[in-house]
C-alpha positions in Angstrom: -9.9 53.0 41.2 -5.9 52.2 41.7 -5.9 49.4 39.5 -7.9 51.1 36.3 -6.1 53.8 36.3 -2.7 52.8 37.4 -0.7 50.5 34.5 0.6 47.2 35.2 4.6 48.0 34.0 5.2 43.9 35.6 6.6 41.9 32.7 5.9 39.0 34.4 2.0 40.0 34.3 2.5 38.8 30.7 1.7 35.6 29.4 4.9 33.3 29.2 5.5 33.5 25.4 5.1 37.3 25.4 7.3 37.4 28.5 9.6 35.9 26.2 9.6 37.7 23.6 9.4 40.9 25.0 12.3 39.9 27.1 14.7 39.3 23.6 12.9 42.7 22.6 13.7 44.1 25.7 17.7 43.2 25.6 18.4 43.2 22.0 17.5 47.4 22.7 19.6 47.6 25.1 22.4 45.7 22.9 22.3 48.1 20.4 22.0 51.3 22.9 18.6 51.7 22.7 17.0 52.8 25.7 14.1 52.8 26.7 11.5 51.3 29.4 8.4 49.4 30.0 5.3 51.3 30.3 2.3 48.8 30.4 2.0 44.8 29.9 -1.4 43.4 31.2 -4.1 45.4 31.4 -7.8 44.7 32.4 -10.8 44.8 30.8 -12.4 47.5 33.5 -8.7 49.9 33.1 -9.1 49.0 28.9 -12.3 50.7 29.5 -11.3 53.4 31.1 -9.0 54.3 28.9 -11.3 54.2 25.9 -13.2 56.6 27.4 -10.7 59.0 28.0 -11.4 62.0 25.4 -14.8 60.4 24.3 -17.2 60.6 27.3 -14.3 61.3 30.0 -12.0 64.4 29.9 -8.2 64.1 28.2 -6.9 63.3 24.8 -7.4 59.8 23.4 -5.3 57.0 24.3 -6.7 54.1 22.4 -9.0 53.3 19.5 -10.3 50.2 21.3 -12.1 48.5 24.1 -10.3 45.5 23.1 -6.5 44.9 23.3 -4.1 42.0 23.4 -2.9 44.0 26.4 -5.9 42.1 27.9 -4.7 38.8 27.0 -1.2 39.7 28.6 0.2 39.3 24.3 1.0 43.2 24.5 3.5 45.9 26.0 4.1 49.7 26.0 7.0 51.1 25.7 8.2 54.6 25.9 12.0 56.7 26.1 14.7 57.0 28.9 15.7 60.1 29.8 17.2 63.1 28.5 15.1 62.2 25.5 11.9 63.0 24.8 9.3 60.2 26.0 8.2 58.9 22.8 11.4 60.2 20.6 10.4 58.9 17.1 14.1 58.0 16.1 14.2 55.8 19.4 10.9 54.0 19.3 11.6 53.4 15.5 14.3 52.0 15.6 12.8 49.8 18.7 10.4 49.0 15.8 13.2 47.5 13.2 14.1 45.4 16.2 10.8 43.8 16.7 10.6 42.8 12.6 13.7 41.1 13.5 12.4 39.0 16.4 9.0 39.0 14.7 7.1 41.0 16.9 4.5 42.9 15.2 4.6 47.0 16.1 2.0 49.4 16.4 4.1 51.5 14.2 2.9 49.7 11.3 -1.2 50.2 11.9 -2.8 51.9 9.3 -3.7 53.9 12.8 -0.3 54.0 14.1 0.2 53.0 17.8 3.9 53.7 18.0 4.8 52.6 21.8 2.7 49.4 21.3 4.6 45.8 20.4 2.4 42.4 20.5 3.1 38.7 19.4 0.2 36.0 18.4 0.0 32.9 20.3 2.1 31.6 17.2 4.6 33.6 17.9 8.5 31.3 17.7 11.5 32.5 18.9 13.7 33.2 15.2 16.5 31.3 14.9 19.6 32.8 15.1 22.2 32.7 11.9 25.7 31.8 12.9 26.9 34.5 10.9 30.9 33.4 11.1 30.0 30.0 9.4 27.9 31.6 6.9 30.8 33.8 6.4 33.4 31.3 6.5 31.2 28.7 3.3 30.8 32.2 1.4 34.7 32.9 1.3 35.1 28.9 0.6 33.1 29.2 -2.4 34.4 32.8 -3.9 37.7 30.8 -4.3 36.2 28.8 -6.6 35.8 25.7 -4.4 32.8 23.9 -5.5 30.6 23.3 -1.9 27.0 23.8 -1.5 26.8 26.9 0.8 22.9 25.4 1.9 24.7 22.0 3.9 27.5 23.7 5.2 26.4 26.9 6.5 24.1 26.2 9.0 25.1 23.8 12.0 21.8 22.0 12.2 22.1 20.7 8.1 25.6 20.0 8.5 24.9 16.0 7.7 28.1 13.8 8.9 28.7 11.4 5.8 29.7 14.3 4.1 32.5 15.4 5.5 34.9 12.7 4.1 34.2 14.9 0.9 34.4 18.0 2.0 37.9 17.1 3.7 39.0 16.3 -0.2 37.7 19.2 -1.4 39.4 21.1 1.0 42.7 19.7 -0.5 42.8 16.7 1.9 43.0 15.6 5.1 47.1 15.3 5.1 47.2 18.6 3.7 45.1 20.2 5.9 47.0 18.9 9.1 50.4 19.9 7.2 48.9 23.5 7.2 48.0 23.8 11.2 44.1 23.5 10.0 43.7 20.5 11.6 45.6 19.7 14.8 43.9 16.1 15.9 44.2 14.1 13.0 43.2 11.2 15.0 39.5 12.5 14.9 39.5 12.9 11.2 40.3 10.0 10.7 38.3 7.9 12.5 35.3 9.7 12.0 35.0 11.0 16.1 34.3 14.3 14.8 30.5 16.7 15.4 28.8 19.0 13.8 30.0 22.3 15.6 34.2 20.0 15.0 33.0 21.1 11.1 31.8 24.4 11.7 35.6 25.1 13.9 37.2 23.5 10.6 35.2 25.5 7.8 35.8 28.4 9.6 39.9 28.2 10.2 40.3 27.1 6.6 38.8 30.3 5.3 40.8 32.0 7.9 43.7 31.4 5.7 42.6 31.9 2.4 
């Protein structure tokens, strides 16, 4: 019965999508100093039944409310807190829950019957697009100085339309002024249109830094 009584903590036992989500989750937690570790990943039906029986037909405290769990499909994982913290420190796990929310991961702590160590995703989960805060802040600062540019058009690298760059340069004072102030070094690239969206991003951030 070792396979029934022992938890599988191997992240590789998760489905590829869940493994990706769990990896992002663990990395984000580590970056914020949230000291946690995995206590269980994939769980067989036999183990799920074994856990369900605890506190019902078998001695012990109830540890699950269902015979069905996303653990069985490799789409869920459980965590605990590293020593010297309490194993299920409420504040630490709540911080992990906040990270999960940012990543679009479902946290059991929000359920009607809370299961705070539990995290899961659906098959439709997608990795959140990371916001470019440097670019967002630069565009916001430029606009705050009275320069009329559309934030939506310029604060996301994927939405930068190179056809609009000439108009942008004029609003920023014109190419000659941008060269004279040292914001643009390679004027040839801008005159010939051989720039890309990353060049525009750098221009906006550098321009904002001079304001």
